C-alpha positions in Angstrom: 146.0 -92.6 -142.0 149.2 -94.5 -142.4 151.5 -93.3 -139.7 154.7 -95.2 -140.2 157.5 -93.2 -141.9 158.1 -95.9 -144.6 155.6 -98.3 -146.1 156.2 -101.9 -145.2 157.0 -104.2 -148.1 153.9 -106.4 -147.3 151.7 -103.3 -147.7 153.3 -102.4 -151.0 153.0 -106.0 -152.2 149.4 -106.2 -151.2 148.4 -103.5 -153.6 151.1 -104.0 -156.2 151.0 -107.7 -157.1 147.8 -107.6 -159.3 149.2 -104.9 -161.6 152.7 -106.4 -161.6 151.3 -109.8 -162.5 149.2 -108.3 -165.4 152.1 -106.2 -166.8 154.5 -109.2 -166.6 152.2 -111.6 -168.4 151.3 -109.0 -171.0 154.9 -108.0 -171.7 156.0 -111.7 -172.0 153.2 -112.3 -174.5 154.3 -109.3 -176.6 157.9 -110.5 -176.6 157.0 -114.0 -177.4 154.8 -112.9 -180.3 157.6 -110.6 -181.5 160.5 -113.0 -181.2 159.8 -116.8 -181.4 156.6 -116.3 -183.4 158.0 -113.6 -185.7 155.3 -110.9 -185.5 157.7 -108.1 -186.3 154.9 -105.7 -187.1 154.4 -105.3 -183.3 157.4 -103.0 -183.3 156.3 -99.3 -183.3 158.5 -96.2 -183.2 159.5 -95.1 -179.7 159.0 -91.4 -180.2 155.2 -91.3 -180.1 155.2 -93.6 -177.1 157.6 -91.4 -175.2 155.6 -88.3 -176.1 152.5 -90.0 -174.8 154.3 -91.0 -171.5 155.3 -87.3 -170.9 151.7 -86.2 -171.5 150.3 -88.8 -169.2 152.8 -87.9 -166.5 151.6 -84.2 -166.6 148.0 -85.3 -166.6 148.3 -87.7 -163.7 150.3 -85.2 -161.7 147.6 -82.6 -162.2 145.0 -85.1 -161.0 147.1 -86.1 -157.9 147.5 -82.4 -156.9 143.8 -82.0 -156.9 143.3 -85.2 -154.9 145.8 -84.2 -152.3 144.2 -80.8 -152.0 141.0 -82.5 -151.1 142.7 -84.6 -148.4 144.5 -81.6 -146.9 141.3 -79.5 -146.9 139.6 -82.3 -145.0 142.4 -82.5 -142.5 142.3 -78.7 -141.9 138.5 -78.8 -141.4 138.9 -81.4 -138.7 141.7 -79.4 -137.2 139.1 -76.6 -136.9 136.6 -79.0 -135.4 139.2 -79.8 -132.7 139.8 -76.1 -131.9 136.2 -75.0 -131.8 135.2 -78.0 -129.7 137.7 -76.9 -127.1 136.5 -73.3 -127.4 132.9 -74.4 -127.0 133.7 -76.4 -123.8 135.6 -73.5 -122.3 132.9 -71.0 -123.0 130.2 -73.4 -121.7 132.1 -73.8 -118.4 133.2 -70.2 -117.9 130.1 -68.3 -119.3 127.4 -70.5 -117.7 127.8 -69.7 -114.0 125.5 -69.4 -111.0 125.2 -65.6 -111.3 122.1 -64.3 -113.1 123.8 -61.9 -115.6 120.7 -60.7 -117.5 119.1 -57.7 -115.8 115.8 -58.1 -117.7 115.4 -61.7 -116.4 113.9 -62.5 -113.1 115.4 -65.8 -112.0 117.1 -67.3 -109.0 120.8 -68.1 -109.2 121.6 -71.6 -110.5 122.4 -74.3 -108.0 125.6 -76.3 -108.2 123.7 -79.3 -109.3 121.9 -77.4 -112.1 125.3 -76.0 -113.3 126.8 -79.5 -113.3 123.9 -80.9 -115.3 124.0 -78.0 -117.8 127.7 -78.0 -118.2 127.7 -81.8 -118.8 124.9 -81.6 -121.3 126.5 -78.8 -123.3 129.9 -80.5 -123.4 128.5 -84.0 -124.0 126.3 -82.8 -126.8 129.4 -81.4 -128.5 131.1 -84.8 -128.2 127.9 -86.3 -129.7 128.1 -83.8 -132.6 131.7 -84.6 -133.6 130.9 -88.3 -133.6 127.7 -87.8 -135.5 129.6 -85.8 -138.2 132.1 -88.7 -138.4 129.4 -91.3 -138.9 127.6 -89.1 -141.4 130.7 -88.7 -143.5 131.5 -92.4 -143.4 127.9 -93.5 -143.9 127.9 -95.6 -140.7 124.6 -95.0 -139.0 124.7 -98.5 -137.5 127.4 -97.2 -135.0 125.0 -94.6 -133.5 124.4 -96.5 -130.3 128.1 -96.9 -129.7 129.4 -93.5 -130.8 126.7 -90.9 -130.3 123.9 -92.2 -128.0 126.0 -92.3 -124.8 126.5 -88.5 -125.0 122.8 -87.6 -125.5 119.8 -87.9 -123.3 117.8 -91.1 -124.3 114.8 -89.2 -125.7 117.0 -86.8 -127.6 119.1 -89.6 -129.1 116.0 -91.5 -130.3 114.6 -88.3 -131.8 117.7 -87.6 -133.8 118.7 -91.1 -134.8 116.4 -91.4 -137.8 116.9 -87.8 -139.1 118.7 -87.3 -142.5 121.3 -85.1 -141.0 121.7 -85.6 -137.2 124.7 -83.3 -136.7 122.6 -80.4 -137.9 119.9 -81.1 -135.3 122.4 -81.6 -132.5 123.7 -78.1 -133.1 120.1 -76.9 -133.3 119.6 -78.3 -129.8 122.7 -76.5 -128.6 121.3 -73.2 -130.0 117.9 -73.9 -128.3 119.6 -74.4 -125.0 121.5 -71.2 -125.4 118.2 -69.4 -125.8 116.8 -71.0 -122.6 119.9 -70.0 -120.7 119.6 -66.4 -121.9 115.9 -65.8 -121.8 114.5 -68.1 -119.1 117.4 -68.6 -116.7 119.4 -65.4 -117.2 122.7 -67.4 -117.0 124.0 -65.8 -120.2 124.2 -62.1 -121.0 123.8 -60.8 -124.6 127.6 -60.8 -125.3 128.1 -64.3 -124.0 125.0 -65.6 -126.0 126.3 -64.0 -129.2 129.8 -65.3 -128.6 128.6 -68.9 -128.2 126.3 -68.6 -131.2 129.2 -67.6 -133.3 131.0 -70.8 -132.2 127.9 -72.8 -133.4 128.1 -70.9 -136.7 131.7 -71.9 -137.1 130.8 -75.5 -136.3 128.2 -75.4 -139.1 130.8 -74.0 -141.5 133.2 -76.8 -140.6 130.5 -79.4 -141.0 129.4 -77.9 -144.3 133.0 -78.0 -145.6 133.3 -81.7 -144.8 130.0 -82.4 -146.5 131.0 -80.4 -149.5 134.1 -82.7 -150.0 132.0 -85.8 -149.3 129.1 -85.0 -151.6 131.1 -83.5 -154.4 133.1 -86.2 -156.1 136.4 -85.5 -157.8 135.5 -84.4 -161.4 135.0 -87.7 -163.1 136.4 -86.6 -166.4 139.8 -86.1 -164.8 139.6 -89.4 -162.7 138.3 -91.5 -165.6 140.7 -90.4 -168.3 143.6 -90.4 -166.0 143.2 -94.2 -165.6 142.5 -94.6 -169.3 145.6 -92.8 -170.4 147.8 -94.7 -167.9 146.5 -98.1 -169.2 146.9 -96.9 -172.8 150.5 -96.0 -172.2 151.2 -99.2 -170.3 149.8 -101.3 -173.3 151.8 -99.4 -175.9 155.1 -99.2 -173.9 156.4 -102.7 -174.7 155.6 -102.2 -178.4 157.8 -99.1 -178.4 160.6 -100.6 -176.3 161.0 -103.9 -178.0 162.6 -102.6 -181.2 164.9 -100.4 -179.2 166.2 -103.3 -177.1 166.6 -105.5 -180.2 169.1 -103.0 -181.6 171.4 -104.1 -178.8 171.8 -107.6 -180.1 170.0 -110.9 -180.6 167.5 -111.8 -177.9 167.9 -108.5 -176.2 164.3 -107.8 -176.9 163.5 -109.9 -173.8 164.8 -107.0 -171.7 161.5 -105.3 -172.7 159.8 -107.3 -170.0 161.5 -106.0 -166.8 161.9 -102.4 -168.0 158.3 -102.2 -169.3 156.9 -103.8 -166.2 158.8 -101.3 -164.0 157.8 -98.2 -165.9 154.2 -99.3 -166.2 153.9 -100.1 -162.5 155.3 -96.7 -161.6 152.7 -94.9 -163.7 149.9 -97.2 -162.4 151.0 -96.6 -158.8 151.0 -92.8 -159.2 147.5 -92.9 -160.6 146.3 -95.3 -157.9 147.6 -93.1 -155.1 145.7 -90.1 -156.6 142.6 -92.2 -157.0 142.6 -93.3 -153.4 143.1 -89.8 -152.1 140.0 -88.3 -153.7 137.7 -88.9 -150.7 139.4 -88.4 -147.4 136.4 -89.6 -145.4 136.2 -93.3 -146.5 137.9 -94.9 -143.5 140.7 -96.2 -145.6 144.4 -96.4 -145.2 145.2 -92.9 -146.5 142.2 -91.0 -145.1 141.7 -88.5 -142.3 141.8 -90.4 -139.0 138.4 -89.1 -137.7 137.9 -91.9 -135.1 141.2 -91.0 -133.4 140.5 -87.3 -133.6 137.0 -87.7 -132.1 138.5 -89.8 -129.2 141.1 -87.1 -128.5 138.5 -84.4 -128.5 136.3 -86.5 -126.1 139.2 -86.9 -123.7 140.0 -83.2 -123.8 136.4 -82.1 -123.2 135.7 -84.7 -120.4 138.9 -83.7 -118.6 137.7 -80.1 -118.7 134.6 -81.3 -116.9 136.8 -82.7 -114.2 136.2 -86.4 -115.1 139.0 -88.9 -114.5 137.7 -92.1 -115.9 138.8 -91.6 -119.5 138.7 -94.0 -122.5 142.1 -94.8 -124.0 143.3 -93.1 -127.1 142.8 -94.9 -130.4 145.9 -96.9 -131.3 147.0 -97.7 -134.8 146.1 -101.0 -136.3 148.8 -102.4 -138.6 150.4 -98.9 -138.7 147.0 -97.4 -139.8 145.2 -94.8 -137.5 141.5 -94.7 -138.2 
């Protein structure tokens, strides 16, 4: 996610120069054919070109609204992941105590060491889950050892590494531990067990929402024809402008070049922005900063455990937070 208030000119130029170069060369060729070479038949009425421009503007605006909705939904889903991760950690720490709270279970109270191990495992497994969701959405399984494995027991990590959807199985492991705490150890009563299972249900809903965005591409008919119509308008634009500028006087038709380039670039940029907002989980400049969000959650949850040796927050790279 680009975090600077205004885009730097070098960023704009990085993405703008190919289209500007093409439009400039094309418009110069059109003007040269029309003027020095005398191909006057290139002049077409401005009215249909202007009408096409209005229609394209509405169409591209509709597409961009849909693209932004996908980004904003993705960001809201990750906001929910932040909140429910904190909720899970608080409930794990406050519900799982040394007191046997299930009258139907015959078990000895948990020792301080057992509680520490169970608290750490429940919280660390949640940190593993958020990172596994991130890697799954970005299709980055090669980062498992760096992002997920440190928060799981070695055998558990190796078991889940090769599965098609590791985040699902991580939550399944959380649910299985809840059952053990309730049925075998008596460290959760029925109300606490149901409450924590509801948090797992919400985490599944948030994971499923992210997967829905990732696995359901923006309708291709809108994305494809949006680009086609923008390029069609850009190619016709100098043909409609050249006659209008010639009415101003001899050689004024060369003014077609700067004005046509400017208008074409604006339309192209609007379409480009919408295209690159379709999938908010691609680890690009305008996407949801999942790495930074995961690190913030990790810091929050580990501090709840009482740890003090925290990793640093993710810092922007060239004004981009990943």
